[in-house]
C-alpha positions in Angstrom: -33.7 -1.4 -17.6 -35.0 -0.2 -14.3 -37.6 2.6 -14.1 -37.9 4.8 -11.1 -41.3 6.4 -10.8 -42.2 9.4 -8.7 -45.0 12.0 -8.3 -46.3 14.7 -6.1 -49.9 14.9 -5.0 -51.1 16.3 -8.3 -49.6 13.5 -10.3 -50.3 10.7 -7.8 -53.4 9.2 -9.6 -51.6 9.1 -12.9 -48.5 7.6 -11.3 -50.5 4.8 -9.8 -51.9 4.0 -13.3 -48.5 4.2 -14.9 -47.0 1.9 -12.2 -49.7 -0.7 -12.7 -49.3 -0.5 -16.5 -45.5 -0.9 -16.4 -45.6 -3.7 -13.8 -48.2 -5.6 -15.9 -46.0 -5.3 -19.0 -42.9 -6.7 -17.3 -40.9 -3.6 -16.6 -38.9 -3.4 -13.4 -40.3 -0.4 -11.5 -39.4 1.2 -8.2 -41.8 3.8 -6.7 -39.7 6.6 -5.2 -42.8 8.4 -3.8 -45.1 9.8 -2.9 -46.4 6.5 -1.7 -49.7 7.9 -0.5 -51.8 10.9 -1.6 -50.6 13.9 0.5 -51.9 17.2 -0.6 -49.1 19.0 1.2 -46.2 17.2 -0.4 -43.7 19.0 -2.8 -42.3 17.7 -6.1 -38.6 18.5 -5.5 -38.1 15.6 -3.1 -39.4 13.1 -5.5 -37.5 14.5 -8.5 -34.3 14.3 -6.4 -35.0 10.8 -5.2 -35.5 9.6 -8.8 -32.5 11.6 -10.3 -30.1 10.3 -7.6 -31.2 6.7 -8.3 -30.8 7.1 -12.1 -27.3 8.6 -11.6 -26.2 6.0 -9.0 -27.8 2.9 -10.5 -25.2 0.6 -11.9 -27.8 -1.0 -14.2 -27.9 -0.7 -17.9 -29.5 2.7 -18.8 -31.8 3.3 -15.7 -34.5 5.8 -16.3 -37.2 7.7 -14.4 -40.7 8.8 -15.0 -41.8 11.8 -13.0 -45.3 13.2 -12.8 -46.7 16.5 -11.5 -49.5 18.9 -12.6 -47.7 20.4 -15.5 -44.5 18.3 -15.6 -42.4 21.5 -15.6 -41.6 21.5 -11.9 -40.4 17.9 -11.9 -38.3 18.6 -15.0 -36.7 21.7 -13.5 -35.8 19.8 -10.3 -34.5 16.7 -12.0 -32.3 18.7 -14.5 -30.3 20.2 -11.6 -28.4 16.9 -11.4 -25.4 16.3 -13.6 -26.1 13.4 -15.9 -29.9 13.9 -16.0 -31.6 14.8 -19.2 -35.2 15.3 -18.2 -37.9 16.3 -20.7 -41.5 17.4 -20.4 -43.4 15.4 -23.0 -47.0 15.6 -24.1 -47.1 13.4 -27.2 -45.4 10.3 -28.7 -43.6 12.3 -31.4 -41.8 14.4 -28.8 -41.1 11.3 -26.7 -39.4 9.7 -29.8 -37.4 12.9 -30.5 -36.1 13.4 -26.9 -34.9 9.9 -26.7 -33.4 9.7 -30.2 -31.7 13.1 -30.2 -31.2 14.0 -26.5 -30.8 10.5 -24.9 -33.4 11.6 -22.3 -33.2 9.5 -19.2 -36.1 11.2 -17.3 -39.6 11.5 -18.7 -41.7 14.2 -17.1 -45.5 13.9 -17.7 -48.1 16.7 -17.2 -51.0 15.1 -15.2 -53.3 18.0 -16.1 -52.9 17.1 -19.8 -52.7 13.4 -19.7 -54.5 11.9 -16.7 -57.8 11.4 -18.6 -56.2 10.3 -21.9 -55.0 6.7 -21.3 -54.1 6.1 -24.9 -51.9 9.3 -25.0 -49.9 8.5 -21.9 -49.4 4.9 -22.8 -48.2 5.9 -26.2 -45.8 8.4 -24.8 -44.4 5.9 -22.2 -44.0 3.1 -24.7 -42.4 5.3 -27.3 -40.0 6.8 -24.8 -39.0 3.5 -23.3 -38.6 1.8 -26.7 -36.8 4.5 -28.7 -33.1 4.1 -29.0 -30.6 6.9 -28.7 -29.2 7.8 -32.1 -25.6 8.1 -30.7 -24.6 10.6 -33.4 -21.4 12.6 -32.7 -23.3 15.9 -32.6 -25.8 14.6 -30.0 -22.9 13.1 -27.9 -21.1 16.5 -28.1 -24.2 18.4 -27.0 -25.0 16.0 -24.2 -21.4 16.3 -22.9 -21.8 20.1 -23.0 -24.9 19.9 -20.9 -22.9 17.9 -18.3 -20.2 20.6 -18.2 -22.7 23.3 -17.2 -22.3 24.0 -13.5 
């Protein structure tokens, strides 16, 4: 599984930590930006870059992790793309639920909440990456309905 990682200026420090953690643990990670701390950057460009890669990647279940101040902006931007199921997650329980029930393929992290809590963000990331989708008929039906929304 390939992981696309992106952040704006507010999530930049946490993104660098997450990148190092994922790479150290053998995950294939691509940084889609920002690649340097720029206080004037805007989150939509990084959310779009990650979403387009997830949609267009021919790999097995590509995913993205997006980080901004509250996670909400990245989530709103990513969810504008058909086939993206982005979720703002703040604890490991919700990470498990969004993967199992919603087949979330984009994890949005709130830097303001998590940047100083290494155990929390690592727990969220590992749980989200390692929880399988339940593939239940009702979940498949709901996800298909999401993709029909224009």
